C-alpha positions as CSV (number, residue, x, y, z in Angstrom):
1,M,9.6,-53.5,60.0
2,T,7.2,-51.4,58.5
3,R,7.6,-50.8,55.0
4,A,6.6,-47.9,53.4
5,S,4.9,-49.0,50.2
6,D,3.5,-52.7,48.4
7,T,6.3,-53.4,46.1
8,Q,3.4,-54.8,43.6
9,G,0.5,-52.7,40.9
10,P,1.4,-49.3,39.4
11,A,2.2,-46.2,41.7
12,R,-0.4,-45.1,43.0
13,D,-1.5,-47.9,44.0
14,R,2.4,-48.9,45.4
15,T,1.7,-46.1,47.5
16,R,-1.0,-46.8,49.3
17,G,0.3,-48.5,52.4
18,A,2.0,-45.4,53.4
19,L,2.9,-45.4,57.5
20,L,5.3,-44.1,59.6
21,S,7.6,-46.3,61.4
22,K,11.0,-45.1,63.4
23,E,12.1,-49.0,63.3
24,G,15.0,-49.7,62.4
25,L,16.8,-46.1,61.6
26,P,20.6,-45.8,61.9
27,G,21.3,-44.1,65.0
28,W,23.4,-41.0,62.9
29,L,19.3,-40.0,62.3
30,D,18.2,-40.3,65.9
31,P,18.8,-36.0,66.2
32,V,16.4,-35.7,63.4
33,V,13.8,-37.9,64.8
34,R,14.2,-35.9,67.6
35,A,14.1,-32.8,66.2
36,V,11.2,-33.6,64.4
37,E,9.6,-34.8,67.3
38,T,9.4,-31.2,69.8
39,V,9.8,-28.7,66.4
40,R,7.5,-26.1,66.5
41,P,6.2,-24.4,63.0
42,T,7.0,-20.9,64.4
43,Q,10.7,-22.5,65.0
44,L,10.8,-23.8,60.9
45,S,9.4,-20.8,59.3
46,R,8.0,-17.3,60.0
47,F,5.2,-18.2,57.0
48,L,2.6,-20.8,58.1
49,P,-0.5,-22.2,56.6
50,P,-3.1,-19.3,56.8
51,A,-5.8,-19.4,59.4
52,D,-8.7,-19.5,57.1
53,G,-7.6,-22.1,55.2
54,A,-6.7,-21.1,52.6
55,G,-3.5,-23.1,49.5
56,R,-3.2,-25.8,47.9
57,Q,-2.3,-28.5,49.8
58,S,1.4,-30.3,49.1
59,A,3.7,-32.0,50.5
60,V,7.4,-32.8,49.8
61,L,10.1,-35.6,50.5
62,I,12.9,-35.0,52.4
63,L,14.7,-38.1,52.2
64,F,18.1,-39.1,54.1
65,G,20.4,-42.1,52.8
66,D,23.2,-43.2,54.2
67,G,25.3,-42.5,50.8
68,T,26.4,-45.9,50.1
69,R,26.3,-47.1,46.3
70,A,27.1,-50.8,45.1
71,G,30.5,-50.4,43.5
72,E,32.7,-52.8,40.9
73,G,33.6,-55.9,42.7
74,G,30.1,-55.7,44.3
75,E,31.9,-53.3,47.2
76,E,29.9,-50.2,48.7
77,A,31.3,-47.0,48.3
78,G,29.7,-43.7,49.1
79,R,30.2,-39.8,50.9
80,G,28.4,-40.6,53.8
81,P,24.5,-39.5,54.9
82,E,22.8,-37.4,52.0
83,L,20.4,-35.8,51.2
84,L,18.4,-36.4,48.5
85,L,16.9,-33.4,45.6
86,M,16.2,-32.0,42.3
87,E,16.7,-29.5,40.1
88,R,13.0,-28.0,38.6
89,A,13.1,-27.5,34.8
90,G,13.6,-24.2,33.8
91,S,10.6,-24.6,31.6
92,L,7.7,-24.7,34.2
93,R,6.1,-21.8,35.4
94,S,6.4,-22.5,39.6
95,H,9.9,-22.3,40.6
96,P,12.1,-23.3,37.8
97,G,15.3,-24.5,37.5
98,Q,15.3,-24.1,41.3
99,P,16.8,-27.1,43.6
100,A,13.8,-28.5,45.7
101,F,12.8,-32.1,46.9
102,P,10.1,-34.1,45.0
103,G,7.0,-33.0,45.8
104,G,4.2,-31.7,44.6
105,A,0.5,-31.4,44.9
106,L,-2.4,-33.9,46.7
107,D,-4.1,-35.6,44.4
108,P,-8.0,-36.5,45.4
109,E,-6.4,-40.4,44.9
110,D,-4.2,-39.7,47.7
111,G,-6.3,-39.0,50.8
112,D,-7.6,-36.8,53.7
113,P,-4.6,-33.8,53.9
114,R,-5.3,-33.8,57.4
115,G,-4.2,-37.6,57.7
116,D,-2.3,-39.7,55.7
117,G,-3.1,-37.7,52.0
118,P,0.3,-36.1,52.1
119,L,2.9,-39.2,53.1
120,R,1.2,-40.9,49.8
121,A,1.5,-38.1,48.0
122,A,5.5,-37.3,48.5
123,L,6.1,-40.7,47.5
124,R,4.2,-40.8,44.7
125,E,5.6,-37.3,43.8
126,A,8.9,-38.5,44.5
127,E,8.8,-41.3,42.3
128,E,7.1,-39.5,39.6
129,E,10.0,-37.2,39.8
130,T,12.8,-39.0,40.2
131,G,12.1,-43.1,39.3
132,L,12.3,-43.6,43.1
133,D,11.1,-47.0,44.5
134,P,8.8,-46.4,47.4
135,A,9.5,-49.9,47.8
136,G,13.1,-49.1,49.8
137,V,11.5,-46.0,51.6
138,Q,10.6,-46.0,55.1
139,L,8.7,-42.8,56.5
140,F,9.3,-42.2,59.9
141,G,8.4,-38.1,60.7
142,V,6.3,-35.2,59.4
143,L,6.7,-31.3,60.1
144,P,4.3,-29.0,61.0
145,K,3.0,-27.5,57.6
146,L,4.4,-24.8,55.8
147,Y,3.8,-21.9,53.8
148,I,5.2,-20.9,50.3
149,P,3.1,-17.2,49.7
150,V,4.6,-17.0,46.2
151,S,3.1,-20.2,45.2
152,G,0.3,-20.6,47.9
153,F,1.3,-24.1,48.4
154,V,0.2,-25.1,52.0
155,V,3.6,-28.1,52.4
156,S,3.6,-31.1,54.5
157,P,7.5,-32.1,54.6
158,V,7.8,-35.9,54.9
159,L,10.7,-36.9,56.7
160,A,12.1,-40.6,55.3
161,W,15.0,-43.0,55.1
162,W,16.8,-44.6,52.2
163,R,17.1,-48.3,53.3
164,E,17.2,-49.5,50.2
165,P,18.8,-47.2,47.3
166,T,17.4,-47.6,44.2
167,P,18.8,-45.6,41.3
168,V,17.2,-42.3,39.9
169,G,17.4,-40.0,37.2
170,V,15.1,-37.3,35.1
171,V,11.9,-39.1,34.2
172,D,10.1,-36.3,32.5
173,P,12.4,-33.6,31.2
174,A,9.3,-30.9,30.7
175,E,9.6,-31.3,34.7
176,T,12.8,-32.2,36.1
177,A,16.4,-30.9,35.1
178,R,18.3,-33.5,37.1
179,V,18.3,-35.5,40.3
180,F,21.0,-35.3,42.5
181,T,22.2,-36.7,46.5
182,V,24.0,-34.0,48.2
183,P,26.0,-35.5,51.3
184,V,25.0,-33.9,54.8
185,A,28.8,-33.0,55.0
186,D,29.3,-30.4,52.3
187,L,25.8,-28.9,53.4
188,T,26.8,-28.6,56.9
189,D,30.6,-27.4,55.7
190,P,30.9,-23.7,56.2
191,A,32.2,-23.1,53.4
192,N,29.7,-24.2,51.3
193,R,26.9,-21.8,53.4
194,V,26.3,-18.7,52.4
195,T,23.4,-16.2,52.6
196,T,21.0,-15.0,49.6
197,I,19.7,-11.1,48.9
198,H,16.3,-11.3,46.8
199,P,15.6,-8.1,44.9
200,S,12.6,-7.8,47.4
201,G,15.0,-7.8,50.6
202,H,14.3,-10.7,51.9
203,R,17.3,-13.1,53.3
204,G,17.4,-16.1,53.5
205,P,20.1,-19.3,54.1
206,A,21.4,-21.0,51.0
207,F,24.4,-23.6,50.5
208,L,26.6,-23.8,47.2
209,V,26.8,-27.4,46.2
210,E,26.7,-30.0,44.1
211,S,27.3,-27.0,40.9
212,A,23.6,-25.8,42.3
213,L,22.8,-22.9,44.8
214,V,20.3,-24.1,47.1
215,W,17.9,-21.8,48.2
216,G,13.7,-20.6,49.4
217,F,12.0,-22.4,51.0
218,T,14.1,-25.7,50.4
219,A,17.3,-24.3,52.1
220,G,15.1,-23.2,55.0
221,I,14.4,-26.7,55.7
222,I,17.9,-27.9,55.7
223,D,18.9,-25.3,57.1
224,R,16.7,-25.5,60.6
225,L,16.9,-29.4,60.3
226,L,21.1,-28.7,60.5
227,H,19.9,-26.2,63.7
228,F,18.0,-28.5,65.1
229,A,19.7,-32.1,64.7
230,G,22.9,-30.4,66.5
231,W,24.9,-30.7,63.0
232,E,25.0,-27.3,62.1
233,R,28.9,-25.1,62.4
234,P,29.4,-21.8,62.8
235,W,28.9,-20.2,59.4
236,D,29.7,-16.5,58.3
237,R,26.1,-15.0,57.4
238,E,27.9,-12.3,55.8
239,K,28.9,-14.4,52.9
240,Q,26.3,-13.2,50.5
241,V,25.0,-14.2,46.7
242,P,22.5,-11.9,45.2
243,L,19.4,-13.5,43.5
244,D,18.5,-12.7,40.1
245,W,15.2,-10.8,39.8
246,R,13.1,-13.4,38.0
247,A,13.9,-15.7,41.0
């Protein structure tokens, strides 16, 4: 099995060996793997990177785990397959207080944005924001680059399997308000699905999970992954939640 990183050295060095591998993935991830291999950019979003190459290169880590945790007496207990999310600090200038995938802009040390730079950036940012140990993460795919017009980020969504779960939590309160996981079953539950209405008039999918409203870019990616993986269940798109004008 190809490991995403070495276990020695500081964060930047530990992500040097970031590679993609589908070997040994659990069977329930097969639909996601197929979706990643076949989906087209226009099927994910109408916001695609500018043709002139403008935009700040960035990456996010879409980390799937099986939801198991060590319990009392060494027993394993969990809520089934899950996704790792974080809530951005309310003091940040970009997307304050918004639930999101771990991630951020590429640093020069991450390498070529057209090569494996986004893989290293996704792992590095996830470690910096959540304390995630990259050694237990197996990267298995990258979705087409997408664009966030409000912040000018060109985002590479990097998908991964949490092969060896480790404790995660807030590393820097100035950047992250909390770190949490969401069961995939909760994301597919029609009772937790809503449509957000931005003051600009933009409508988008959203999820009411873990005492949070997941919306915007993150919710859009989750919505499309559920759809193309065949996990989506019919839900009421007329169930609406208005967003604050500051959103």
